[in-house]
C-alpha positions as YAML, in Angstrom:
chain: A
units: angstrom
residues:
- id: 1
  name: UNK
  ca: [-7.87, 0.70, -10.93]
- id: 2
  name: UNK
  ca: [-8.11, -1.75, -8.21]
- id: 3
  name: UNK
  ca: [-7.46, -0.85, -4.33]
- id: 4
  name: UNK
  ca: [-4.73, -2.40, -2.86]
- id: 5
  name: UNK
  ca: [-3.55, -1.19, 0.91]
- id: 6
  name: UNK
  ca: [-0.57, -2.88, 0.55]
- id: 7
  name: UNK
  ca: [0.57, -0.56, -1.53]
- id: 8
  name: UNK
  ca: [3.90, 2.08, -0.15]
- id: 9
  name: UNK
  ca: [3.27, 5.37, -0.66]
- id: 10
  name: UNK
  ca: [6.55, 7.22, -1.86]
- id: 11
  name: UNK
  ca: [7.61, 10.22, -0.06]
- id: 12
  name: UNK
  ca: [7.77, 13.39, -0.26]
- id: 13
  name: UNK
  ca: [4.28, 13.77, -2.27]
- id: 14
  name: UNK
  ca: [1.33, 15.75, -2.14]
- id: 15
  name: UNK
  ca: [-0.87, 15.08, -4.10]
- id: 16
  name: UNK
  ca: [-2.72, 10.90, -3.96]
- id: 17
  name: UNK
  ca: [-4.46, 8.90, -5.90]
- id: 18
  name: UNK
  ca: [-7.29, 7.40, -4.22]
- id: 19
  name: UNK
  ca: [-6.37, 4.37, -3.81]
- id: 20
  name: UNK
  ca: [-3.64, 5.99, -2.15]
- id: 21
  name: UNK
  ca: [-5.74, 8.71, -0.42]
- id: 22
  name: UNK
  ca: [-8.19, 5.24, 1.18]
- id: 23
  name: UNK
  ca: [-4.20, 4.02, 2.73]
- id: 24
  name: UNK
  ca: [-3.43, 7.53, 3.79]
- id: 25
  name: UNK
  ca: [-6.58, 8.59, 6.00]
- id: 26
  name: UNK
  ca: [-6.80, 4.49, 7.32]
- id: 27
  name: UNK
  ca: [-9.73, 2.99, 5.58]
- id: 28
  name: UNK
  ca: [-11.20, 1.49, 2.57]
- id: 29
  name: UNK
  ca: [-11.64, 2.50, -0.53]
- id: 30
  name: UNK
  ca: [-15.34, 1.83, -0.57]
- id: 31
  name: UNK
  ca: [-15.39, 4.15, 2.67]
- id: 32
  name: UNK
  ca: [-13.56, 7.03, 1.31]
- id: 33
  name: UNK
  ca: [-16.13, 7.00, -1.42]
- id: 34
  name: UNK
  ca: [-19.16, 7.04, 1.04]
- id: 35
  name: UNK
  ca: [-16.88, 10.63, 3.53]
- id: 36
  name: UNK
  ca: [-16.07, 11.90, -0.01]
- id: 37
  name: UNK
  ca: [-19.43, 12.02, -1.43]
- id: 38
  name: UNK
  ca: [-20.58, 13.03, 1.86]
- id: 39
  name: UNK
  ca: [-18.04, 15.69, 2.29]
- id: 40
  name: UNK
  ca: [-17.02, 14.55, 4.93]
- id: 41
  name: UNK
  ca: [-13.35, 13.95, 3.33]
- id: 42
  name: UNK
  ca: [-11.85, 16.95, 0.33]
- id: 43
  name: UNK
  ca: [-13.04, 16.22, -3.48]
- id: 44
  name: UNK
  ca: [-9.97, 15.54, -5.81]
- id: 45
  name: UNK
  ca: [-9.02, 18.09, -7.77]
- id: 46
  name: UNK
  ca: [-7.22, 17.38, -11.56]
- id: 47
  name: UNK
  ca: [-3.39, 17.69, -12.94]
- id: 48
  name: UNK
  ca: [-4.24, 16.89, -16.30]
- id: 49
  name: UNK
  ca: [-5.64, 13.49, -16.72]
- id: 50
  name: UNK
  ca: [-4.69, 12.83, -13.21]
- id: 51
  name: UNK
  ca: [-7.30, 12.63, -10.59]
- id: 52
  name: UNK
  ca: [-5.70, 13.75, -7.15]
- id: 53
  name: UNK
  ca: [-6.23, 14.84, -3.57]
- id: 54
  name: UNK
  ca: [-4.05, 17.42, -1.95]
- id: 55
  name: UNK
  ca: [-2.69, 15.55, 1.56]
- id: 56
  name: UNK
  ca: [-3.06, 18.95, 3.35]
- id: 57
  name: UNK
  ca: [-6.61, 19.00, 3.29]
- id: 58
  name: UNK
  ca: [-6.66, 14.84, 3.82]
- id: 59
  name: UNK
  ca: [-5.25, 16.19, 7.38]
- id: 60
  name: UNK
  ca: [-8.01, 18.98, 7.27]
- id: 61
  name: UNK
  ca: [-10.67, 16.96, 7.20]
- id: 62
  name: UNK
  ca: [-9.05, 14.09, 9.58]
- id: 63
  name: UNK
  ca: [-8.36, 16.85, 12.31]
- id: 64
  name: UNK
  ca: [-12.11, 18.17, 11.37]
- id: 65
  name: UNK
  ca: [-13.61, 14.40, 12.21]
- id: 66
  name: UNK
  ca: [-11.76, 14.05, 15.79]
- id: 67
  name: UNK
  ca: [-13.01, 16.86, 16.93]
- id: 68
  name: UNK
  ca: [-16.63, 15.74, 16.37]
- id: 69
  name: UNK
  ca: [-15.65, 12.89, 18.32]
- id: 70
  name: UNK
  ca: [-13.36, 14.33, 20.84]
- id: 71
  name: UNK
  ca: [-15.99, 16.80, 20.88]
- id: 72
  name: UNK
  ca: [-19.38, 14.47, 21.75]
- id: 73
  name: UNK
  ca: [-18.18, 11.22, 23.85]
- id: 74
  name: UNK
  ca: [-21.91, 9.63, 22.89]
- id: 75
  name: UNK
  ca: [-20.01, 9.33, 19.39]
- id: 76
  name: UNK
  ca: [-17.77, 7.59, 20.36]
- id: 77
  name: UNK
  ca: [-17.50, 4.17, 18.40]
- id: 78
  name: UNK
  ca: [-16.24, 0.70, 20.62]
...
């Protein structure tokens, strides 16, 4: 499935597809894949044939990344 930023997330739901997870985090699919591979974003889980990311795990990962940036001003971009 192609990654699209124009997808609208129906709510409430907890399991997100790769495209939805990337959109939720605010990055493109390629960057999201890089973050998952680097263990900066959670790995997915399976429900039968579906590969999903838990929205609560994504929230935790975002909070950890925010702490890293807030803790070291030299790491800030921009």
